[in-house]
C-alpha positions in Angstrom: 159.6 35.7 -73.0 160.2 36.9 -69.5 159.6 34.7 -66.5 158.8 36.6 -63.3 158.2 35.6 -59.7 155.8 38.3 -58.5 154.0 36.4 -55.8 155.1 33.3 -53.8 158.5 31.6 -53.8 159.3 29.2 -56.6 161.6 26.2 -56.3 164.8 26.6 -58.3 164.3 23.2 -59.9 160.9 24.3 -61.2 162.3 27.5 -62.6 165.1 25.8 -64.4 162.8 23.1 -65.7 160.4 25.7 -67.1 163.3 27.6 -68.7 164.6 24.4 -70.3 161.2 23.5 -71.8 160.7 27.0 -73.3 164.2 27.1 -74.7 163.6 23.7 -76.2 160.7 25.2 -78.1 162.9 27.9 -79.6 162.1 30.7 -77.2 164.6 33.1 -75.7 163.9 33.3 -72.0 164.7 36.3 -69.8 165.1 35.2 -66.2 166.7 37.1 -63.3 169.3 35.1 -61.3 167.4 35.9 -58.1 164.0 34.6 -59.3 164.2 31.8 -56.8 164.5 34.2 -53.9 162.5 33.6 -50.7 161.3 36.0 -48.1 158.7 34.1 -45.9 155.7 33.5 -48.2 157.0 35.9 -50.9 159.5 35.4 -53.7 161.8 38.0 -52.1 160.9 41.4 -50.8 158.6 43.8 -52.5 161.5 45.8 -54.0 163.0 42.7 -55.6 159.7 41.5 -57.0 158.8 45.0 -58.2 162.1 45.5 -60.0 161.8 42.1 -61.7 158.2 42.7 -62.8 158.7 46.3 -64.0 161.9 45.5 -65.9 160.0 42.7 -67.8 156.9 44.9 -68.5 158.9 47.8 -69.7 161.6 46.0 -71.8 160.6 46.4 -75.5 162.5 43.3 -76.3 160.3 41.1 -74.2 157.4 39.7 -76.2 155.4 38.3 -73.3 155.6 38.0 -69.5 154.7 34.7 -67.8 154.3 34.6 -64.0 156.1 31.6 -62.4 153.7 31.0 -59.5 150.7 32.3 -57.6 150.4 32.1 -53.8 150.4 35.6 -52.6 152.2 38.9 -53.2 151.2 40.3 -56.6 148.5 42.5 -55.1 151.2 44.3 -53.1 152.7 45.7 -56.3 149.5 47.2 -57.9 149.9 50.6 -56.2 153.4 50.9 -57.7 152.1 50.0 -61.1 149.3 52.6 -60.8 151.9 55.3 -60.3 153.7 54.5 -63.6 152.6 55.3 -67.1 152.1 52.1 -69.2 155.2 51.0 -71.1 155.1 51.9 -74.8 154.9 48.3 -76.1 152.0 46.3 -74.9 152.6 42.6 -74.4 150.5 39.7 -73.1 150.7 38.7 -69.4 150.1 35.1 -68.4 149.2 33.7 -65.0 146.3 32.8 -62.7 145.5 32.4 -59.0 147.1 35.3 -57.1 148.2 36.8 -60.5 144.5 37.5 -61.2 145.3 40.9 -59.7 148.0 41.6 -62.3 145.9 40.3 -65.2 143.0 42.6 -64.2 145.2 45.6 -63.8 146.9 45.4 -67.2 143.5 44.7 -68.8 141.5 47.5 -67.1 144.2 50.2 -66.8 146.4 49.7 -69.8 144.2 47.7 -72.2 146.9 45.1 -72.5 146.2 41.4 -73.5 146.2 38.9 -70.7 145.9 35.1 -70.6 144.4 33.4 -67.6 146.4 30.1 -67.8 148.8 27.8 -66.0 152.1 28.9 -64.7 155.1 27.2 -66.5 155.5 23.9 -64.7 158.0 21.3 -66.2 155.6 18.6 -64.8 152.9 20.0 -67.1 154.5 20.3 -70.6 151.0 20.1 -72.2 150.0 23.2 -70.2 153.0 25.0 -71.4 152.3 24.2 -75.0 148.6 25.2 -74.6 149.7 28.7 -73.4 152.2 29.0 -76.1 149.6 28.1 -78.7 147.2 30.7 -77.2 150.0 33.3 -77.5 150.7 32.2 -81.1 154.2 31.2 -80.2 154.0 27.5 -80.7 152.0 25.1 -82.8 148.6 25.9 -84.1 146.9 29.1 -82.7 144.3 28.0 -80.2 140.8 29.3 -79.5 139.5 28.0 -76.2 136.2 26.1 -76.2 134.3 24.1 -73.6 131.2 22.0 -73.8 129.2 20.1 -71.2 129.0 23.0 -68.8 126.2 22.6 -66.2 123.5 25.3 -66.2 122.3 26.0 -62.6 119.2 28.1 -63.4 117.5 26.4 -66.4 115.6 28.8 -68.6 115.3 29.4 -72.3 118.3 31.7 -72.2 119.4 33.2 -75.5 123.0 32.8 -76.5 125.0 35.9 -75.7 128.5 37.1 -76.6 130.9 39.4 -74.9 134.4 39.7 -73.4 135.4 37.2 -70.7 136.9 38.6 -67.5 137.7 37.2 -64.1 139.9 34.7 -62.5 140.4 33.5 -58.9 137.3 34.3 -56.9 139.2 35.1 -53.7 141.4 37.7 -55.5 138.4 39.3 -57.4 136.7 39.7 -54.0 139.9 41.0 -52.2 140.2 43.8 -54.8 136.7 45.1 -54.0 136.9 48.4 -52.1 140.2 49.3 -53.8 140.8 51.4 -56.9 141.5 48.1 -58.8 138.1 46.4 -58.2 136.9 44.2 -61.1 133.5 44.8 -62.6 131.6 42.6 -65.0 129.3 45.0 -66.7 128.8 43.8 -70.3 131.1 40.8 -69.6 130.9 37.1 -69.1 132.4 36.5 -65.7 134.7 33.5 -65.1 135.3 32.6 -61.4 137.3 29.7 -60.0 139.0 28.9 -56.7 140.7 26.2 -54.7 140.3 24.5 -51.3 137.8 26.9 -49.8 135.0 25.7 -47.5 131.5 26.4 -48.8 130.8 29.2 -46.3 133.8 31.1 -47.6 132.6 30.8 -51.2 129.3 32.0 -50.0 130.9 35.0 -48.3 133.0 35.9 -51.4 130.0 35.8 -53.7 127.9 37.8 -51.3 130.7 40.4 -51.2 130.9 40.7 -55.0 127.1 41.0 -55.2 127.0 43.7 -52.5 129.8 45.6 -54.2 127.9 45.7 -57.4 130.4 43.7 -59.3 127.7 41.7 -61.2 125.6 44.6 -62.3 125.2 44.3 -66.1 126.9 40.9 -66.1 126.0 38.7 -69.1 126.5 35.5 -67.2 128.8 33.7 -64.7 130.8 30.6 -65.6 132.4 28.9 -62.6 135.4 26.5 -62.8 135.1 22.9 -61.9 133.2 22.7 -58.6 135.5 20.0 -57.1 138.4 22.4 -57.1 136.6 25.0 -55.0 136.4 22.8 -51.9 139.1 21.1 -49.8 140.5 17.9 -51.3 138.3 14.9 -50.4 135.4 17.0 -49.1 133.2 16.6 -52.2 130.8 19.1 -53.7 127.7 18.3 -51.6 128.1 21.5 -49.5 128.9 23.7 -52.5 126.0 22.6 -54.8 123.2 24.2 -52.7 125.2 27.4 -52.6 125.5 27.5 -56.4 121.8 26.7 -56.8 120.9 29.6 -54.5 123.2 32.0 -56.2 121.8 31.0 -59.6 118.1 31.4 -58.4 118.8 35.0 -57.5 120.9 35.9 -60.6 119.3 37.8 -63.5 121.8 36.0 -65.8 122.7 32.4 -66.6 125.0 30.6 -64.1 127.1 27.7 -65.3 129.9 25.6 -63.9 132.5 23.1 -65.1 134.9 25.2 -67.1 138.3 23.3 -66.9 140.4 26.4 -66.1 142.2 27.5 -62.9 143.3 25.2 -60.2 142.9 22.0 -62.2 144.5 20.0 -65.0 144.0 20.7 -67.8 144.0 24.4 -67.0 142.5 25.8 -70.2 144.2 29.1 -71.1 141.6 31.8 -71.5 142.4 35.1 -73.3 140.8 37.6 -71.0 139.0 40.4 -72.7 138.5 38.3 -75.8 135.0 38.0 -77.1 133.3 34.6 -76.5 130.0 33.0 -77.2 128.1 31.7 -74.2 125.2 29.3 -75.1 123.7 28.5 -71.7 121.2 25.9 -72.9 123.8 24.0 -74.8 126.4 24.4 -72.0 129.0 25.8 -74.3 131.6 28.6 -74.1 133.7 29.3 -77.1 136.0 32.2 -78.0 135.1 34.3 -81.1 138.3 36.3 -81.3 141.5 34.7 -82.4 144.3 33.7 -80.1 146.5 36.4 -78.5 149.3 37.2 -80.9 153.0 38.0 -80.2 
């Protein structure tokens, strides 16, 4: 298992704590000594972060790559990745938030497995174990499932199944207009975000719609609404926006998936086929967990 800091800076104590928990679970951890580097809002300069990421991706001895933190910076490395051929041995990539960009790249360009899930935080050992279970590295293999999702456009929708793709809404929108723009044709889209005023969520969703990202989409499942808005603001301003989006959508729109900027942050194997039952408010993976 390689730990990489491809985005924002990570406190050394958190890095060492994460390594300790993984080693206590019997994993061999690859970690560069400069993983705790800091260059403004980045975990070191682009060259440092690129070398760390590419070494982990291309090393045939590494079974999985786990991003240490989000923030910002991973998107700056996509053009370099695009100039390289994919390494010979595919391996699952784990992360969320800013690392949505990396997850989408390896899924769409290389066909590699990717898990949208929590970064390794020693304060969240349950999250670490959930990821390791999804990867098949620890405990019983996990297949994510969620019930009680809220349907925003009630209709006798038929259950549908397809691959789940997506991640942080701001990153999915930021990639539009680039060669790396996500599309949800034939997919169930998962979107989440954190601490964004409602008008910004509106703008991001409008951008995705205008870019054609939702054409052919099977359904949209949002994360927990309370994580989208700034802390203490409540969801009163967000709910009319979700209602409006759902009224105009030719597919079911649900919310409440406990994944992304929340705890628990349910690990989601992106690209894995899932069953979406809109009327029952249920999303459950059909494919088995990602294997080592």
